[in-house]
Backbone as a printed PyTorch tensor [residue, N CA C, xyz], in Angstrom:
tensor([[[ 63.0880,  80.9270, 114.8440],
         [ 64.4400,  81.2990, 114.4830],
         [ 64.6180,  82.7790, 114.7880]],

        [[ 65.6190,  83.0840, 115.5680],
         [ 65.8960,  84.4700, 115.9350],
         [ 67.0010,  85.0110, 115.0400]],

        [[ 66.7610,  86.1700, 114.4410],
         [ 67.7400,  86.8040, 113.5690],
         [ 68.3330,  87.9910, 114.3150]],

        [[ 69.6380,  88.0390, 114.3760],
         [ 70.3230,  89.1470, 115.0330],
         [ 71.0840,  89.9290, 113.9830]],

        [[ 70.8690,  91.2190, 113.9570],
         [ 71.5670,  92.0820, 113.0190],
         [ 72.7490,  92.7290, 113.7140]],

        [[ 73.8670,  92.7370, 113.0350],
         [ 75.0490,  93.3930, 113.5740],
         [ 74.9810,  94.8770, 113.2610]],

        [[ 75.5060,  95.7190, 114.1310],
         [ 75.4750,  97.1520, 113.8600],
         [ 76.3690,  97.4990, 112.6720]],

        [[ 75.9730,  98.4970, 111.9520],
         [ 76.7600,  98.9750, 110.8220],
         [ 77.8060,  99.9370, 111.3590]],

        [[ 79.0520,  99.7130, 110.9760],
         [ 80.1140, 100.6080, 111.4070],
         [ 80.0940, 101.8490, 110.5370]],

        [[ 80.0040, 102.9840, 111.1580],
         [ 79.9420, 104.2160, 110.3880],
         [ 81.2800, 104.9130, 110.2900]],

        [[ 82.1950, 104.5990, 111.1960],
         [ 83.4960, 105.2600, 111.1300],
         [ 84.4170, 104.4760, 110.2080]],

        [[ 85.3510, 105.1750, 109.6300],
         [ 86.3160, 104.5370, 108.7370],
         [ 87.5700, 104.1970, 109.5200]],

        [[ 88.0400, 102.9830, 109.3380],
         [ 89.2760, 102.5820, 110.0020],
         [ 90.4610, 103.0910, 109.1980]],

        [[ 91.5730, 103.2630, 109.8480],
         [ 92.7840, 103.6820, 109.1650],
         [ 93.1980, 105.0620, 109.5810]],

        [[ 93.9510, 105.7530, 108.7230],
         [ 94.3840, 107.0980, 109.0790],
         [ 93.1680, 107.9410, 109.4400]],

        [[ 93.1000, 108.3380, 110.7070],
         [ 91.8790, 108.9580, 111.2100],
         [ 91.8490, 110.4650, 111.0760]],

        [[ 92.9530, 111.0600, 110.7440],
         [ 92.9860, 112.5140, 110.6140],
         [ 93.5840, 112.8830, 109.2650]],

        [[ 93.3090, 114.0880, 108.8130],
         [ 93.9460, 114.5300, 107.5660],
         [ 95.4750, 114.5110, 107.6610]],

        [[ 96.0100, 114.8200, 108.8400],
         [ 97.4660, 114.7960, 109.0070],
         [ 98.0110, 113.3760, 108.8680]],

        [[ 97.3070, 112.4010, 109.4200],
         [ 97.7390, 111.0010, 109.3000],
         [ 97.6740, 110.5400, 107.8530]],

        [[ 96.6420, 110.9560, 107.1520],
         [ 96.5170, 110.6020, 105.7310],
         [ 97.6580, 111.2330, 104.9360]],

        [[ 97.9980, 112.4800, 105.2510],
         [ 99.0870, 113.1640, 104.5590],
         [100.4240, 112.4710, 104.8240]],

        [[100.6520, 112.0440, 106.0660],
         [101.8850, 111.3130, 106.3890],
         [101.9460, 109.9950, 105.6180]],

        [[100.8220, 109.3220, 105.4930],
         [100.7790, 108.0620, 104.7420],
         [101.0990, 108.3080, 103.2740]],

        [[100.5750, 109.3880, 102.7170],
         [100.8650, 109.7220, 101.3140],
         [102.3510, 110.0170, 101.1240]],

        [[102.9290, 110.7640, 102.0710],
         [104.3510, 111.0880, 101.9870],
         [105.1980, 109.8270, 102.1040]],

        [[104.8090, 108.9270, 102.9670],
         [105.5310, 107.6670, 103.1250],
         [105.5150, 106.8640, 101.8250]],

        [[104.3800, 106.8190, 101.1650],
         [104.2870, 106.0960,  99.8900],
         [105.1920, 106.7480,  98.8550]],

        [[105.1860, 108.0780,  98.7770],
         [106.0600, 108.7650,  97.8120],
         [107.5330, 108.4700,  98.0990]],

        [[107.9100, 108.4850,  99.3760],
         [109.2960, 108.2000,  99.7560],
         [109.6830, 106.7760,  99.3660]],

        [[108.8010, 105.8320,  99.6180],
         [109.0740, 104.4370,  99.2500],
         [109.1870, 104.2770,  97.7340]],

        [[108.3540, 104.9960,  96.9870],
         [108.4370, 104.9320,  95.5260],
         [109.7480, 105.5360,  95.0310]],

        [[110.1950, 106.6230,  95.6600],
         [111.4700, 107.2420,  95.2700],
         [112.6300, 106.2720,  95.4720]],

        [[112.6000, 105.5180,  96.5620],
         [113.6550, 104.5340,  96.8240],
         [113.5810, 103.3560,  95.8580]],

        [[112.3840, 102.9640,  95.5270],
         [112.2110, 101.7820,  94.6730],
         [112.4540, 102.1010,  93.2000]],

        [[112.1520, 103.3310,  92.7960],
         [112.3010, 103.7370,  91.3920],
         [113.1710, 104.9910,  91.3090]],

        [[114.4700, 104.8720,  91.5810],
         [115.3350, 106.0530,  91.6250],
         [115.5150, 106.7310,  90.2690]],

        [[115.2700, 106.0260,  89.1820],
         [115.4380, 106.6040,  87.8500],
         [114.1950, 107.3310,  87.3480]],

        [[113.1010, 107.2140,  88.0540],
         [111.8520, 107.8570,  87.6260],
         [111.8550, 109.3260,  88.0400]],

        [[111.3670, 110.2080,  87.1710],
         [111.2680, 111.6280,  87.5360],
         [110.3250, 111.8150,  88.7300]],

        [[110.6560, 112.7560,  89.5930],
         [109.8510, 112.9640,  90.8020],
         [108.4140, 113.3450,  90.4730]],

        [[108.2110, 114.0910,  89.3920],
         [106.8310, 114.4610,  89.0370],
         [106.0270, 113.2350,  88.5930]],

        [[106.6870, 112.2770,  87.9500],
         [106.0140, 111.0320,  87.5700],
         [105.6250, 110.2400,  88.8100]],

        [[106.5320, 110.1730,  89.7740],
         [106.2280, 109.4690,  91.0210],
         [105.0720, 110.1470,  91.7490]],

        [[105.0880, 111.4680,  91.7710],
         [104.0320, 112.2270,  92.4540],
         [102.6720, 111.9880,  91.8060]],

        [[102.6050, 112.0820,  90.4890],
         [101.3140, 111.9110,  89.8190],
         [100.8290, 110.4620,  89.8940]],

        [[101.7500, 109.5080,  89.8150],
         [101.3600, 108.1020,  89.9170],
         [100.8450, 107.7850,  91.3130]],

        [[101.5260, 108.2950,  92.3370],
         [101.0720, 108.0800,  93.7190],
         [ 99.7120, 108.7390,  93.9410]],

        [[ 99.5500, 109.9590,  93.4570],
         [ 98.2740, 110.6660,  93.6230],
         [ 97.1410, 109.9160,  92.9270]],

        [[ 97.4070, 109.4140,  91.7260],
         [ 96.3850, 108.6580,  90.9980],
         [ 96.0380, 107.3610,  91.7280]],

        [[ 97.0300, 106.7370,  92.3270],
         [ 96.7810, 105.4970,  93.0720],
         [ 95.9290, 105.7580,  94.3020]],

        [[ 96.2080, 106.8440,  95.0180],
         [ 95.3790, 107.1910,  96.1740],
         [ 93.9720, 107.5840,  95.7210]],

        [[ 93.8640, 108.2730,  94.5950],
         [ 92.5500, 108.6700,  94.0820],
         [ 91.7140, 107.4420,  93.7290]],

        [[ 92.3570, 106.4000,  93.2300],
         [ 91.6530, 105.1680,  92.8780],
         [ 90.9370, 104.5830,  94.0940]],

        [[ 91.5420, 104.7270,  95.2660],
         [ 90.9740, 104.1790,  96.4980],
         [ 90.2670, 105.2380,  97.3410]],

        [[ 89.9140, 106.3560,  96.7530],
         [ 89.3120, 107.4610,  97.5100],
         [ 88.0150, 107.0680,  98.2020]],

        [[ 87.2500, 106.1710,  97.6200],
         [ 85.9670, 105.7770,  98.2050],
         [ 86.0510, 104.4990,  99.0340]],

        [[ 87.2570, 104.0460,  99.3240],
         [ 87.4100, 102.8180, 100.1110],
         [ 86.8300, 103.0140, 101.5060]],

        [[ 86.0490, 102.0530, 101.9430],
         [ 85.4210, 102.1560, 103.2640],
         [ 86.4210, 101.8940, 104.3790]],

        [[ 87.3310, 100.9780, 104.1660],
         [ 88.3520, 100.6830, 105.1660],
         [ 89.6280, 101.4030, 104.7360]],

        [[ 89.9590, 102.4730, 105.4120],
         [ 91.0710, 103.3320, 105.0190],
         [ 92.4300, 102.7870, 105.4510]],

        [[ 92.4260, 101.8620, 106.3800],
         [ 93.6710, 101.3640, 106.9530],
         [ 94.6190, 100.7980, 105.8960]],

        [[ 94.0890, 100.1450, 104.8990],
         [ 94.9160,  99.4750, 103.9020],
         [ 95.1900, 100.3240, 102.6610]],

        [[ 94.6350, 101.4960, 102.5810],
         [ 94.7940, 102.3250, 101.3840],
         [ 96.2600, 102.6230, 101.0760]],

        [[ 97.1010, 103.0190, 102.0360],
         [ 98.5010, 103.2790, 101.6800],
         [ 99.2140, 102.0650, 101.0870]],

        [[ 98.9750, 100.8840, 101.6310],
         [ 99.6080,  99.6640, 101.1070],
         [ 99.1080,  99.3770,  99.6960]],

        [[ 97.8090,  99.4750,  99.5080],
         [ 97.2300,  99.2090,  98.1910],
         [ 97.6750, 100.2510,  97.1680]],

        [[ 97.7440, 101.5180,  97.5800],
         [ 98.1840, 102.5830,  96.6720],
         [ 99.6400, 102.3630,  96.2690]],

        [[100.4840, 101.9730,  97.2280],
         [101.8890, 101.7020,  96.9090],
         [102.0040, 100.5550,  95.9120]],

        [[101.2880,  99.4840,  96.1400],
         [101.3470,  98.3310,  95.2340],
         [100.8420,  98.7030,  93.8400]],

        [[ 99.7590,  99.4710,  93.7830],
         [ 99.2050,  99.8850,  92.4900],
         [100.2070, 100.7680,  91.7350]],

        [[100.7730, 101.7390,  92.4310],
         [101.7470, 102.6330,  91.8010],
         [102.9890, 101.8570,  91.3650]],

        [[103.4440, 100.9310,  92.1950],
         [104.6260, 100.1280,  91.8510],
         [104.4010,  99.3120,  90.5880]],

        [[103.2250,  98.7200,  90.4760],
         [102.9130,  97.9460,  89.2620],
         [102.9310,  98.8420,  88.0300]],

        [[102.3900, 100.0470,  88.1570],
         [102.3500, 100.9520,  87.0130],
         [103.7520, 101.4130,  86.6150]],

        [[104.6050, 101.6380,  87.6030],
         [105.9460, 102.1530,  87.3240],
         [106.9410, 101.0680,  86.9260]],

        [[106.7180,  99.8420,  87.3530],
         [107.7090,  98.7860,  87.1370],
         [107.9430,  98.4760,  85.6650]],

        [[106.9720,  98.6930,  84.8330],
         [107.1520,  98.4480,  83.4130],
         [107.9940,  99.5030,  82.7200]],

        [[108.0660, 100.6930,  83.3030],
         [108.7850, 101.7920,  82.6640],
         [110.1570, 102.0760,  83.2630]],

        [[110.3410, 101.7250,  84.5360],
         [111.5820, 102.0680,  85.2260],
         [112.1050, 100.8540,  85.9710]],

        [[113.4050, 100.7770,  86.1020],
         [114.0040,  99.6970,  86.8790],
         [113.6360,  99.8390,  88.3460]],

        [[113.4910,  98.7230,  89.0170],
         [113.1370,  98.7660,  90.4330],
         [114.3280,  98.3740,  91.2860]],

        [[114.2700,  98.7700,  92.5360],
         [115.2760,  98.3700,  93.5190],
         [114.5670,  97.5890,  94.6060]],

        [[115.2300,  96.5570,  95.1050],
         [114.6360,  95.7880,  96.1950],
         [114.8530,  96.5180,  97.5180]],

        [[114.4030,  95.9220,  98.6050],
         [114.4790,  96.5640,  99.9130],
         [115.9200,  96.8610, 100.3300]],

        [[116.8810,  96.0670,  99.8660],
         [118.2800,  96.2720, 100.2350],
         [118.9700,  97.2850,  99.3290]],

        [[118.2560,  97.8080,  98.3370],
         [118.8310,  98.7980,  97.4420],
         [119.4150,  98.2190,  96.1720]],

        [[119.3740,  96.9040,  96.0250],
         [119.8710,  96.2700,  94.8100],
         [118.8210,  96.2680,  93.7180]],

        [[119.2520,  96.0510,  92.5060],
         [118.3150,  96.0190,  91.3850],
         [117.5030,  94.7440,  91.4710]],

        [[116.1890,  94.8880,  91.3790],
         [115.2950,  93.7270,  91.4760],
         [114.9660,  93.1940,  90.1050]]])
């Protein structure tokens, strides 16, 4: 029986530069502002930052912005009204 080992990927997929990561963070904040217009901006900022911090050690970086947005949205949805993609109350 021959065993073949696959190479270990050492690079992280996803936003490959600090600038790309920063753009992804800004995009999440913008989406949160649209979804939770009644929430204070500092609350949105700290919630988004905490969500990104939760995934700081994620090996696959590509999905971190989506996961951070979903995590932050869940945390905020209990305290503030949400808006759907069309701008209506969800």
